[in-house]
KEBAKOL-293830 format. One line per 8 residues: number of its first residue (from 1); their letters; for each residue x, y, z of C-alpha. Coordinates in Angstrom, 1 decimal. Layout:
NUM	A	X/Y/Z | ...
END
This chain:
1	MASAETAA	0.0/0.0/0.0 | 2.9/2.3/0.9 | 4.8/1.5/-2.3 | 1.7/2.4/-4.4 | 1.5/5.8/-2.7 | 5.2/6.3/-3.1 | 5.0/5.5/-6.8 | 2.1/7.9/-7.3
9	EHERILRE	4.0/10.6/-5.5 | 7.1/10.0/-7.7 | 4.9/10.2/-10.8 | 3.5/13.5/-9.7 | 6.9/14.9/-9.0 | 8.2/13.8/-12.4 | 5.2/15.5/-14.1 | 5.8/18.6/-12.1
17	IESTDTNC	9.5/18.6/-13.2 | 8.5/18.2/-16.8 | 5.9/21.0/-16.7 | 7.6/23.5/-14.4 | 10.2/26.1/-15.1 | 13.6/25.1/-14.1 | 13.9/28.0/-11.7 | 11.2/26.5/-9.6
25	IGPTLRSV	12.4/22.9/-9.4 | 14.3/23.4/-6.2 | 11.4/23.0/-3.8 | 10.2/19.9/-5.8 | 13.6/18.2/-5.6 | 13.9/19.1/-1.9 | 10.8/17.1/-1.2 | 12.4/14.1/-2.9
33	YDGQEHGL	15.5/14.4/-0.8 | 13.5/14.9/2.4 | 11.8/11.5/1.8 | 13.2/8.0/2.3 | 12.8/6.7/-1.3 | 15.6/8.6/-2.9 | 17.0/5.6/-4.7 | 13.7/4.5/-6.1
41	FMEKLEGR	13.0/8.0/-7.4 | 16.4/8.1/-9.1 | 15.6/4.9/-10.9 | 12.3/6.2/-12.1 | 14.0/9.4/-13.2 | 16.6/7.5/-15.2 | 13.9/5.4/-16.8 | 12.0/8.6/-17.7
49	IRNHDREI	15.2/10.1/-19.2 | 15.8/7.0/-21.4 | 12.2/7.2/-22.6 | 12.7/10.8/-23.7 | 16.0/10.0/-25.3 | 14.4/7.3/-27.4 | 11.7/9.8/-28.5 | 14.3/12.4/-29.4
57	EKMCNHHF	16.2/9.9/-31.4 | 13.0/8.9/-33.2 | 12.2/12.5/-34.0 | 15.7/13.2/-35.3 | 15.6/10.2/-37.5 | 12.3/11.3/-38.9 | 13.5/14.9/-39.8 | 17.1/14.2/-40.8
65	QGFVDSIT	16.5/14.2/-44.6 | 14.7/17.5/-44.4 | 17.6/19.0/-42.5 | 20.0/18.0/-45.1 | 17.9/19.5/-47.8 | 17.6/22.8/-45.9 | 21.4/23.0/-45.5 | 21.9/22.5/-49.2
73	ELLKVRGE	19.4/25.3/-50.0 | 21.0/27.6/-47.4 | 24.4/27.2/-49.1 | 22.8/28.2/-52.4 | 21.4/31.3/-50.8 | 24.8/32.4/-49.2 | 26.0/34.0/-52.4 | 22.9/36.0/-52.8
81	AQKLKGQV	23.1/37.0/-49.2 | 26.6/38.4/-49.7 | 25.3/40.6/-52.5 | 22.4/41.7/-50.5 | 24.7/42.5/-47.6 | 26.8/44.7/-49.8 | 23.8/46.5/-51.0 | 22.4/47.0/-47.5
89	TETNRKLQ	25.8/48.2/-46.3 | 25.9/50.8/-49.1 | 22.3/51.8/-48.5 | 23.1/52.1/-44.8 | 26.1/54.3/-45.5 | 24.1/56.6/-47.6 | 21.3/56.6/-45.1 | 23.7/57.4/-42.3
97	SDGKELLT	25.2/60.2/-44.3 | 21.8/61.6/-45.2 | 20.4/61.2/-41.5 | 23.3/62.9/-39.7 | 21.8/66.4/-40.3 | 18.4/65.0/-39.3 | 19.8/63.6/-36.0 | 21.4/66.9/-35.2
105	TMDELKQC	18.0/68.6/-35.7 | 16.3/66.0/-33.7 | 18.8/66.5/-30.9 | 18.1/70.2/-31.0 | 14.3/69.5/-31.0 | 14.7/67.1/-28.0 | 16.6/69.8/-26.1 | 14.0/72.3/-26.9
113	RLQQRNIA	11.2/70.0/-25.8 | 13.0/69.3/-22.5 | 13.4/73.0/-21.9 | 9.8/73.6/-22.8 | 8.7/70.9/-20.3 | 10.9/72.4/-17.6 | 9.5/75.8/-18.2 | 5.9/74.4/-18.0
121	TTIDKLTH	6.8/72.6/-14.8 | 8.3/75.8/-13.4 | 5.3/77.9/-14.4 | 3.0/75.3/-12.8 | 5.0/75.4/-9.5 | 5.2/79.2/-9.6 | 1.4/79.3/-10.2 | 1.0/77.5/-6.8
129	CLPVLEMY	3.7/79.4/-5.0 | 3.0/82.9/-6.1 | -0.4/83.1/-4.4 | 1.2/81.9/-1.2 | 3.8/84.6/-1.4 | 1.4/87.3/-2.4 | -1.0/86.3/0.4 | 1.9/86.2/2.9
137	SRLQEQMR	3.0/89.7/1.7 | -0.6/90.9/2.1 | -0.6/89.3/5.6 | 2.5/91.3/6.5 | 1.0/94.5/5.2 | -2.2/93.9/7.1 | -0.2/93.2/10.3 | 1.8/96.4/9.7
145	TKRYYPAL	-1.3/98.5/9.3 | -3.0/96.8/12.3 | -5.8/95.4/10.2 | -5.9/92.3/12.4 | -9.3/90.8/11.4 | -8.5/90.8/7.7 | -5.0/89.5/8.6 | -6.6/86.7/10.5
153	CTLEQLEH	-8.8/85.8/7.6 | -5.8/85.9/5.3 | -3.9/83.7/7.7 | -6.7/81.2/7.7 | -6.9/81.1/3.9 | -3.1/80.8/3.7 | -3.0/77.9/6.2 | -5.9/75.9/4.8
161	TCLPKAGG	-6.0/76.7/1.1 | -2.7/78.1/-0.3 | 0.0/76.3/1.6 | -1.4/72.7/0.9 | -1.4/73.5/-2.8 | 2.1/75.0/-2.9 | 3.8/71.8/-1.8 | 6.6/71.0/0.6
169	YRFCAIMA	8.9/73.9/0.0 | 11.1/75.2/2.8 | 9.6/78.6/2.8 | 6.2/77.0/3.1 | 7.4/75.1/6.2 | 8.7/78.4/7.6 | 5.4/80.1/7.0 | 3.5/77.2/8.5
177	ENIPVLRT	5.7/77.5/11.6 | 5.0/81.2/11.9 | 1.2/80.9/11.6 | 0.5/80.0/15.3 | 2.8/82.8/16.4 | 1.0/85.3/14.2 | -2.4/84.0/15.4 | -1.4/84.5/19.0
185	HIRDVSMS	0.0/87.9/18.3 | -3.3/89.0/16.6 | -5.3/87.7/19.6 | -3.1/89.5/22.1 | -3.1/92.8/20.1 | -6.9/92.7/19.6 | -7.4/92.1/23.3 | -5.1/95.0/24.1
193	DLKDFLES	-7.1/97.2/21.8 | -10.3/96.0/23.5 | -8.8/97.0/26.9 | -7.9/100.4/25.6 | -11.4/100.7/24.3 | -13.0/99.8/27.6 | -10.8/102.2/29.4 | -11.6/104.9/26.9
201	IRKHSDKI	-15.4/104.6/27.1 | -15.1/104.5/30.9 | -13.3/107.9/30.8 | -15.6/109.4/28.2 | -19.0/107.9/29.2 | -20.0/111.2/30.7 | -19.4/112.9/27.3 | -21.4/110.1/25.6
209	GETAMKQA	-24.2/110.5/28.1 | -24.2/114.3/27.8 | -24.5/114.0/24.0 | -27.4/111.5/24.3 | -29.2/113.7/26.8 | -28.8/116.7/24.5 | -30.3/114.6/21.7 | -33.2/113.7/24.0
217	QVQNSRDS	-33.7/117.3/25.0 | -33.7/118.5/21.4 | -36.2/115.9/20.5 | -38.4/116.7/23.5 | -38.4/120.4/22.7 | -39.5/119.6/19.1 | -42.3/117.3/20.3 | -43.5/119.9/22.9
225	DVTHQQRT	-43.8/122.9/20.5 | -47.5/122.5/20.0 | -48.2/121.9/23.7 | -46.1/125.0/24.5 | -48.1/127.1/22.1 | -51.3/125.9/23.6 | -50.1/126.7/27.1 | -48.9/130.2/25.9
233	GSGRRLRK	-52.5/130.8/24.6 | -53.8/129.8/28.0 | -51.4/132.2/29.6 | -52.8/135.0/27.4 | -56.3/134.2/28.5 | -55.1/134.5/32.1 | -53.7/137.9/31.4 | -57.0/139.1/30.0
241	EAGSGTEV	-58.9/138.4/33.2 | -58.4/141.9/34.6 | -62.1/142.3/35.1 | -62.3/139.4/37.5 | -59.0/140.4/39.2 | -57.1/137.3/38.2 | -54.6/139.0/36.0 | -51.2/137.3/36.0
249	DRSGGSPL	-48.6/139.0/38.1 | -46.4/140.7/35.5 | -43.7/141.2/38.0 | -43.7/137.6/39.2 | -43.8/136.2/35.6 | -45.5/133.1/34.4 | -43.5/129.9/33.9 | -45.6/129.4/30.8
257	SEQDSGIL	-43.9/132.4/29.2 | -40.5/131.9/30.8 | -37.7/129.5/29.9 | -37.4/126.9/32.7 | -34.0/126.7/34.2 | -32.0/124.9/31.6 | -30.2/121.8/32.7 | -28.4/121.3/29.4
265	DVEDEEDD	-27.3/123.9/26.9 | -28.9/123.1/23.6 | -28.2/124.9/20.4 | -30.9/127.5/19.5 | -31.1/126.2/15.9 | -33.2/123.1/15.9 | -31.6/122.0/12.6 | -28.2/121.5/14.2
273	EVPGAQDL	-27.4/117.8/14.4 | -26.2/116.5/17.7 | -23.7/113.7/17.2 | -24.7/110.2/18.3 | -22.8/107.7/20.3 | -21.5/106.0/17.2 | -20.1/109.4/16.1 | -18.2/109.9/19.4
281	VDFSPVYR	-17.0/106.3/19.9 | -15.1/104.0/17.6 | -16.6/100.6/18.2 | -14.3/98.9/15.7 | -12.0/97.4/18.5 | -15.0/95.6/19.9 | -16.2/94.3/16.5 | -12.7/93.4/15.5
289	CLHIYTVL	-11.9/91.6/18.7 | -15.3/89.8/18.6 | -14.6/88.6/15.0 | -11.1/87.6/15.8 | -12.1/85.5/18.8 | -15.0/84.0/16.8 | -12.6/82.9/14.1 | -10.2/81.6/16.8
297	GARDTFEN	-13.1/79.6/18.3 | -12.9/81.5/21.6 | -16.0/83.6/21.4 | -17.3/82.4/24.8 | -14.1/83.5/26.4 | -14.4/87.0/24.8 | -18.1/87.4/25.8 | -17.4/86.4/29.4
305	YYRKQRRK	-14.4/88.8/29.6 | -16.3/91.7/28.1 | -19.4/91.2/30.3 | -17.2/90.9/33.4 | -15.3/94.1/32.7 | -18.5/96.0/31.9 | -20.1/94.8/35.1 | -17.1/96.2/37.0
313	QARLVLQP	-17.4/99.5/35.2 | -21.1/99.6/35.9 | -20.4/99.4/39.6 | -17.9/102.2/39.4 | -20.3/104.4/37.4 | -23.2/103.8/39.8 | -21.1/104.9/42.8 | -22.0/108.6/43.4
321	HSNMHETL	-19.6/111.1/44.7 | -20.0/112.0/48.4 | -20.6/115.7/47.6 | -22.9/115.0/44.6 | -25.9/116.7/46.4 | -24.1/120.1/46.7 | -24.5/121.2/43.1 | -26.6/120.3/40.0
329	EGYRRYFN	-23.3/119.6/38.1 | -22.6/116.7/40.5 | -26.0/115.1/39.6 | -25.5/115.9/35.9 | -22.1/114.1/35.8 | -23.6/111.2/37.6 | -26.5/110.9/35.1 | -24.2/111.5/32.1
337	QIVGFFVV	-22.0/108.6/33.1 | -24.9/106.2/33.6 | -26.5/107.3/30.3 | -23.2/106.9/28.5 | -22.7/103.4/29.9 | -26.1/102.2/28.7 | -26.0/104.0/25.3 | -22.8/102.0/24.6
345	EDHILHTT	-24.4/98.8/25.8 | -27.5/99.4/23.7 | -25.3/100.1/20.6 | -23.4/96.9/21.3 | -26.6/95.0/21.7 | -28.0/96.1/18.3 | -24.8/95.9/16.3 | -23.4/92.6/17.5
353	QGLVNRAY	-24.9/89.2/17.4 | -24.9/87.8/20.9 | -22.0/89.7/22.5 | -24.5/91.0/24.9 | -28.2/89.9/25.0 | -31.4/91.6/26.2 | -31.4/89.7/29.5 | -27.8/90.8/30.3
361	VEELWELA	-28.6/94.5/29.6 | -31.9/94.3/31.6 | -30.0/92.8/34.5 | -27.5/95.6/34.4 | -30.4/98.1/34.1 | -32.2/96.7/37.1 | -29.0/97.0/39.1 | -28.4/100.5/37.9
369	LSKTIAAL	-32.0/101.5/38.6 | -32.0/100.3/42.2 | -28.6/101.9/43.0 | -29.5/105.1/41.2 | -32.8/105.5/43.1 | -31.2/104.7/46.4 | -28.4/107.3/45.7 | -30.9/109.9/44.7
377	RTHSSYCT	-33.1/109.3/47.7 | -30.0/109.7/50.0 | -28.5/112.7/48.4 | -31.7/114.6/47.6 | -32.7/114.4/51.3 | -29.8/116.8/52.0 | -31.1/119.4/49.7 | -32.9/122.5/51.1
385	DPDLILDL	-33.0/124.6/48.0 | -36.3/124.3/46.0 | -34.6/125.6/42.8 | -32.0/122.9/43.1 | -34.7/120.3/43.7 | -36.7/121.6/40.6 | -33.5/121.5/38.5 | -32.8/118.0/39.8
393	KNLIVLFA	-36.3/116.9/38.9 | -35.9/118.3/35.4 | -32.6/116.5/35.1 | -34.1/113.2/36.3 | -36.9/113.6/33.8 | -34.4/114.2/31.0 | -32.4/111.2/32.3 | -35.5/109.0/32.2
401	DTLLGYGF	-36.7/110.2/28.8 | -33.2/109.6/27.4 | -33.1/106.0/28.6 | -36.7/105.5/27.7 | -35.8/106.4/24.1 | -33.3/103.5/24.2 | -36.0/101.1/25.4 | -35.2/101.0/29.1
409	PVNQLFDM	-38.2/100.9/31.6 | -38.1/104.1/33.8 | -41.4/103.9/35.7 | -39.6/103.5/39.0 | -37.8/106.8/38.3 | -41.1/108.6/37.9 | -42.4/106.9/41.0 | -39.4/108.3/42.9
417	LLEMRDQY	-40.1/111.8/41.4 | -43.6/111.6/42.9 | -41.9/110.7/46.3 | -39.6/113.7/45.9 | -42.6/115.9/45.2 | -43.5/115.7/49.0 | -39.9/116.7/49.9 | -40.1/119.5/47.3
425	GEILLKKW	-43.4/120.6/48.8 | -41.9/120.7/52.3 | -38.9/122.8/51.1 | -41.3/125.1/49.3 | -43.3/125.5/52.5 | -40.2/126.4/54.5 | -39.1/129.0/51.8 | -42.6/130.5/51.6
433	NQSFRQII	-42.7/130.6/55.4 | -39.6/132.9/55.3 | -41.2/134.9/52.5 | -44.5/135.4/54.5 | -42.6/136.3/57.6 | -40.5/138.8/55.7 | -43.7/140.3/54.3 | -45.2/140.5/57.8
441	DQDNYSPI	-42.1/142.1/59.3 | -41.8/144.6/56.5 | -45.5/145.5/56.4 | -46.5/148.9/57.9 | -50.1/147.8/58.7 | -51.5/150.8/57.0 | -53.9/151.2/54.1 | -52.1/151.6/50.8
449	PVATEEEY	-52.1/155.2/49.5 | -52.7/155.5/45.8 | -51.8/158.7/44.0 | -52.3/157.8/40.3 | -54.5/155.7/38.1 | -51.4/153.7/37.0 | -50.5/152.8/40.5 | -54.1/151.8/41.2
457	RRITGQFP	-54.2/149.5/38.2 | -50.8/148.0/39.1 | -52.0/147.0/42.6 | -55.4/145.8/41.4 | -53.5/143.8/38.7 | -51.6/142.0/41.5 | -54.6/141.5/43.7 | -58.3/141.0/42.6
465	FQDPELEK	-59.9/143.9/44.2 | -63.2/145.6/43.2 | -64.9/148.5/44.9 | -67.1/150.7/42.8 | -67.4/153.4/45.4 | -63.6/153.6/45.8 | -63.1/153.7/42.0 | -65.5/156.8/41.9
473	MSFPKKLP	-63.3/158.6/44.4 | -60.7/161.0/43.1 | -57.0/160.6/43.6 | -55.2/160.4/45.9 | -57.1/157.7/47.8 | -56.4/154.7/50.0 | -57.0/151.1/49.5 | -58.5/149.4/52.6
481	FSEFVPKV	-55.7/146.8/52.9 | -52.0/147.1/53.4 | -49.1/146.0/51.2 | -49.4/142.6/53.0 | -52.4/141.6/50.9 | -51.1/141.9/47.3 | -47.7/140.6/48.3 | -49.2/137.5/49.9
489	YSQLKEFI	-51.6/136.9/47.0 | -48.6/137.2/44.6 | -46.7/134.7/46.7 | -49.6/132.3/46.7 | -49.6/132.4/42.9 | -45.9/132.0/42.8 | -46.2/129.0/45.0 | -48.8/127.5/42.6
497	YACLKYSE	-46.5/128.2/39.7 | -43.6/126.4/41.6 | -45.9/123.4/42.2 | -46.9/123.4/38.5 | -43.3/123.5/37.4 | -42.5/120.4/39.3 | -45.6/118.5/38.0 | -44.6/119.2/34.3
505	DLHLSSTE	-43.2/116.3/32.3 | -44.1/113.7/34.9 | -46.6/112.1/32.6 | -49.5/113.1/34.9 | -53.0/113.8/33.8 | -54.4/117.3/34.2 | -56.6/116.1/37.0 | -53.7/114.6/38.9
513	IDDMIRKS	-51.7/117.9/38.4 | -54.7/119.9/39.6 | -55.1/117.7/42.6 | -51.4/117.9/43.5 | -51.4/121.7/43.2 | -54.5/122.1/45.3 | -53.3/119.8/48.1 | -49.9/121.6/48.2
521	TNLLLTRT	-51.7/125.0/48.2 | -53.9/123.8/51.1 | -50.8/122.9/53.1 | -49.4/126.3/52.4 | -52.7/127.9/53.5 | -53.6/125.8/56.5 | -50.1/125.3/57.9 | -47.5/127.8/56.7
529	LSNCLQYA	-49.6/130.9/56.1 | -51.8/130.2/59.1 | -48.8/129.9/61.3 | -47.4/133.1/59.9 | -50.6/134.9/60.5 | -50.6/133.6/64.1 | -47.1/134.8/64.4 | -48.2/138.3/63.2
537	IKKKNVGL	-51.1/138.3/65.6 | -49.2/136.9/68.7 | -45.8/138.7/68.2 | -44.8/141.3/70.8 | -45.6/144.9/70.6 | -48.5/144.3/68.1 | -51.0/147.1/68.6 | -54.7/147.3/68.2
545	AELVQIIV	-54.3/149.2/65.0 | -52.1/146.4/63.6 | -54.6/143.8/64.7 | -57.4/145.8/63.0 | -55.4/146.0/59.8 | -54.8/142.2/60.0 | -58.5/141.6/60.2 | -59.1/143.8/57.2
553	NTTHLEAS	-56.3/142.1/55.3 | -57.6/138.6/56.1 | -61.1/139.6/55.1 | -59.9/140.7/51.6 | -57.7/137.6/51.3 | -60.7/135.4/52.2 | -62.7/137.1/49.5 | -60.0/136.3/46.9
561	CHYLEEFI	-60.0/132.6/47.5 | -62.4/131.8/44.7 | -60.1/133.7/42.3 | -57.3/131.4/43.4 | -59.6/128.5/42.6 | -60.1/129.9/39.1 | -56.4/130.6/38.7 | -55.6/127.0/39.4
569	SNITSVPP	-58.3/125.7/37.1 | -57.0/128.0/34.3 | -53.4/126.8/34.5 | -54.4/123.1/34.8 | -57.4/123.2/32.4 | -59.5/121.4/35.0 | -62.9/122.9/35.7 | -63.3/123.8/39.4
577	DTVNATKL	-66.6/121.9/39.6 | -65.0/118.6/38.6 | -66.2/115.6/40.6 | -63.9/114.8/43.5 | -61.9/118.0/42.9 | -60.0/119.1/46.0 | -61.3/122.5/47.4 | -59.0/125.1/48.7
585	YGTSTFKD	-59.1/125.7/52.5 | -58.2/129.4/52.2 | -61.6/130.6/53.4 | -61.3/128.7/56.7 | -57.7/129.7/57.1 | -58.3/133.4/56.8 | -61.5/133.0/59.0 | -59.5/131.3/61.7
593	ARHSAEEE	-56.8/134.0/61.5 | -59.4/136.7/61.6 | -61.1/135.1/64.6 | -57.7/134.8/66.3 | -57.0/138.5/65.6 | -60.4/139.4/67.0 | -59.7/137.4/70.1 | -56.3/139.1/70.3
601	IYTNLNLK	-58.1/142.5/70.0 | -60.4/141.6/72.8 | -57.5/140.4/74.9 | -55.4/143.5/74.2 | -58.4/145.8/74.9 | -58.9/144.0/78.2 | -55.2/144.3/79.0 | -55.2/148.0/78.2
609	IDQFLQLA	-58.3/148.4/80.4 | -56.5/146.5/83.2 | -53.5/148.9/82.8 | -55.7/151.9/83.2 | -57.5/150.3/86.2 | -54.1/149.8/87.8 | -53.9/153.6/87.9 | -57.1/153.8/89.9
617	DYDWMATQ	-56.5/155.4/93.3 | -59.8/155.5/95.3 | -60.1/156.9/98.8 | -62.2/154.1/100.2 | -62.7/156.0/103.5 | -63.9/159.2/101.9 | -66.8/160.9/103.7 | -68.4/162.0/100.4
625	GGGQASDY	-67.9/161.5/96.7 | -66.5/164.0/94.2 | -68.5/165.7/91.5 | -66.6/164.3/88.5 | -65.3/161.0/87.3 | -61.8/159.9/88.2 | -58.9/160.9/86.0 | -57.9/157.4/85.2
633	LIDLIAFL	-61.4/156.6/84.0 | -61.6/159.7/81.8 | -58.3/158.7/80.2 | -59.6/155.1/79.8 | -62.8/156.3/78.0 | -60.8/158.6/75.8 | -58.6/155.7/74.8 | -61.6/153.5/74.1
641	CSTFAVFT	-63.2/156.2/72.0 | -60.0/156.7/69.9 | -59.6/152.9/69.6 | -63.1/152.3/68.5 | -62.7/155.1/65.9 | -60.0/152.9/64.3 | -62.5/150.1/64.0 | -64.3/151.8/61.1
649	HLPGKVAQ	-62.8/149.4/58.6 | -63.8/146.3/60.6 | -67.0/144.4/60.0 | -69.8/145.8/62.2 | -70.1/142.6/64.2 | -66.4/142.6/65.1 | -66.5/146.2/66.2 | -69.6/145.6/68.2
657	TACMSACK	-68.3/142.5/69.8 | -65.0/144.3/70.7 | -67.0/147.2/72.2 | -69.3/144.9/74.2 | -66.4/142.8/75.4 | -64.5/145.9/76.5 | -67.5/147.2/78.4 | -68.2/143.9/80.1
665	HLSTSLLQ	-64.5/143.5/81.1 | -64.5/147.1/82.4 | -67.7/146.4/84.4 | -66.3/143.1/85.8 | -63.0/144.7/86.6 | -64.6/147.6/88.4 | -66.7/145.2/90.5 | -63.6/143.2/91.3
673	LLLEADVR	-61.8/146.4/92.2 | -64.6/147.1/94.7 | -64.5/143.6/96.1 | -60.7/143.3/96.3 | -59.4/141.7/99.6 | -57.0/144.6/100.0 | -59.9/146.9/100.3 | -60.9/146.1/103.9
681	QVSMGALQ	-63.4/149.0/104.4 | -65.5/151.1/102.1 | -67.3/154.2/103.1 | -70.5/155.5/101.5 | -68.6/158.5/100.2 | -66.3/156.1/98.3 | -69.3/154.3/96.9 | -70.7/157.6/95.7
689	QFNVDVKE	-67.4/158.4/93.9 | -67.4/154.9/92.4 | -71.0/155.5/91.3 | -69.9/158.7/89.5 | -67.3/156.7/87.6 | -69.9/154.1/86.6 | -72.2/156.8/85.4 | -69.3/158.0/83.2
697	CERFARAG	-69.0/154.5/81.8 | -72.7/154.4/81.2 | -72.6/157.8/79.5 | -69.8/156.3/77.2 | -72.0/153.3/76.4 | -75.0/155.4/75.8 | -73.1/157.6/73.3 | -72.7/154.6/71.0
705	PVPGFQGD	-68.9/154.5/70.4 | -69.6/151.8/67.8 | -72.6/152.0/65.5 | -75.0/149.1/65.2 | -76.2/148.6/68.7 | -80.0/148.7/69.2 | -81.2/151.0/71.9 | -79.3/150.7/75.2
713	TLLLAFID	-77.9/147.3/74.5 | -74.4/148.4/75.4 | -75.7/149.6/78.8 | -76.4/146.0/79.7 | -72.7/145.5/80.2 | -72.9/147.7/83.3 | -76.3/146.5/84.6 | -74.9/144.3/87.3
721	LRQLLDLF	-72.8/147.1/88.6 | -75.6/149.7/88.3 | -78.1/147.7/90.3 | -75.6/147.0/93.0 | -74.6/150.6/93.3 | -78.3/151.7/93.3 | -79.1/149.2/96.0 | -76.4/150.7/98.3
729	TQWDWSTY	-76.7/154.4/97.4 | -80.5/154.3/97.8 | -80.3/151.8/100.7 | -83.3/150.0/99.3 | -82.8/146.8/101.2 | -86.4/146.2/102.0 | -87.3/146.1/98.4 | -84.4/143.8/97.6
737	LADYGRPT	-85.1/141.4/100.4 | -88.8/141.4/99.7 | -88.6/140.9/95.9 | -85.5/138.6/95.8 | -86.1/135.6/93.6 | -88.9/137.2/91.6 | -88.5/137.8/87.8 | -89.8/141.4/88.3
745	CKYLRVNP	-87.3/142.1/91.1 | -85.8/145.6/90.7 | -82.4/144.3/91.8 | -82.5/141.1/89.9 | -78.8/141.2/88.8 | -77.5/141.7/92.4 | -76.0/138.6/93.9 | -76.6/138.3/97.6
753	HVALALLE	-73.1/137.0/98.2 | -71.6/140.1/96.5 | -74.0/142.4/98.4 | -73.0/140.7/101.7 | -69.3/141.0/100.9 | -69.7/144.7/100.2 | -71.8/145.2/103.3 | -69.1/143.6/105.4
761	KMKDTSRK	-66.6/146.1/104.0 | -69.0/149.0/105.1 | -68.9/148.0/108.8 | -66.8/150.3/110.9 | -64.2/148.0/112.3 | -62.5/150.8/114.2 | -65.6/151.5/116.3 | -64.8/148.8/118.8
769	NNMFAQFR	-61.5/150.4/119.6 | -62.8/153.9/119.6 | -64.7/154.7/122.8 | -65.9/158.1/121.5 | -67.4/156.6/118.5 | -69.6/154.5/120.6 | -71.3/157.6/122.0 | -72.2/159.0/118.5
777	KNERDKQK	-75.8/157.9/118.1 | -76.0/158.2/114.3 | -73.0/156.0/113.9 | -74.4/153.5/116.3 | -77.8/153.4/114.5 | -76.1/153.1/111.1 | -73.9/150.2/112.2 | -77.0/148.5/113.8
785	LIDTVVKQ	-78.8/148.8/110.5 | -75.9/147.3/108.6 | -75.7/144.5/111.1 | -79.4/143.9/110.6 | -79.1/143.8/106.8 | -76.1/141.5/107.1 | -78.1/139.1/109.2 | -81.0/139.2/106.8
793	LRNLIATH	-78.7/138.6/103.8 | -77.1/135.7/105.6 | -80.6/134.2/106.4 | -81.5/134.8/102.7 | -78.5/133.0/101.5 | -78.9/130.1/103.9 | -82.6/129.8/102.9 | -81.9/129.6/99.2
801	QS	-78.9/127.2/99.7 | -81.1/124.8/101.7
END
């Protein structure tokens, strides 16, 4: 079995040797030598060789005759071949001779084609290299001129487009090595430019804000032209109200016809263009740096850095100076910086895509709004000048309008202005308090003398006064009130104008403005002016004539209150009969002041009467009375007559009340004088003298020092004293004791306690110590009679008390 396989294997190897190239026999023979049947294979190989030899020999024997024939023919052809060789050699010589020139030309052509190919190759290489060199040259020029964003774009194109096409030249490798260095340099330089830009806008934000606020002011002035003309027309209507006495005070001036205190100097020509923020600031460093960082793939880093730096600047801008409240310029610089900051941010918001977004700007604005309002509340609280508060309000309004124009919400600023309105009102009240007191101190409390028609018209133009009878009188003449009245009325209108100025541009309705002005005016009337009038009434050394003039003045001011109502309605265009409209309290204020002055008149009259009574020097032990009134009483009545003569300008009721009050006080004081504890004893002669004085008082009352009393009404002030004196002088005790308690009693007004006290004073206390007096019968009878009456009075008092 093994020999069959071996034979088959040897057969295969022999076939492979016969059919395979001799170069590849090595591996085949190696397999024979690796086996164990080397000898057997050699035998088969020799047998195969012999077979092939036999076949070759057979083939040679078969073709031998043909070979011989071929050799014979070949010998025959050799001679012809020699001839042919000679001809070919000759032809070749001739061809070589003729082709030498052609070969030379062909060599030249070959050389030219080689040069042409080299030139084409060079042109092709230069075509790829020249753009690289040109672009690199452009890059160098852009770097030299600091055009970094185009340089970065050129760098990117050079790196990703041109250099790969140029190939692996050395200069390309050098350029490729420089690209990261140039990119880093561009990034650093652009960041440096951004830092310079941030520092620049921080320093110049006040100028940017000032320009933006000027633009807003110019725009506001253009928008308000129509409204201003309408208000001017309203001012003309006010000036035409001379008939009703509400003519605008020409000396005071109307804010509708005056320029409000300017807070920014704006060019007179409205056509002049005010430069915008983009005209004052070069924003190219921001754009350039943004584009560069975007191209470098570091946009987020740039955005974070920019926002962080601007937040720091915002905190610096929002920090006010400690002395900001001292001048308007301090507030102006503060507002200019804030406006400048947000104008820049708004411009960045609208000119870049995503560097800052609306949420970021709103966050900064909320921060700025809260800090600004807190700073204004703190610093404005130190202000005591109403003009500065008004200018500050105008500046805040312009500040708010400017930022509103850029889309920032400013409602909180206007709410704060409404809060400041109360502070402004308090400062105005303090200022007007000083003005009123100055007017009071400078007033002469005398009717105003008028010498000419022009002077009369001037005064009636300041104060609404109408008196047909006075107008018919010839010059010179006197107005019933003093200079206090037109000055106070003018000050009231100036106060209303001051309140109106503050309410302008606060986006309030006419009704709200009207209500604000009326409430502030009420405070001025009920608190400030009322206190000043009380000061005028209560101050030292004020005389009755001054008090009378104060009553006259307040009467006329009270009559002018409805003109003030009309005045407020005219300037606010709100009808006075509007539902829920606040009414002025001027009438009650002047009434209260007049009542206080009247009470002061009554008090002063009583004090004067007391001063005269202190001069009374009665001889209480006189044996008989004199024939005329006491000197002090004559002087007192003369004083009262002259005083009541001054009361001619007072309302009749006031004069009558003052006269009645004075007479009652005089009667009461005389009775108290009679019953004083220091007066231990009173004689009948003293009572008779006292009776003469009372009769003089009654004569004064009967004469009617003040018109308007009916009959003997004024005499009733002395009725108690008169009945008491009649009872003692007539010694009509029987009638008194019998009729006491009856409505028809003759001595109804005599109090038994008073009568008893006076009787006790008429007892002769020295009689017990004087032994001779006891022997005078008349005296004894008189004292017994007095003792009897005293007992009866005591019984009467005891009976009625039980």
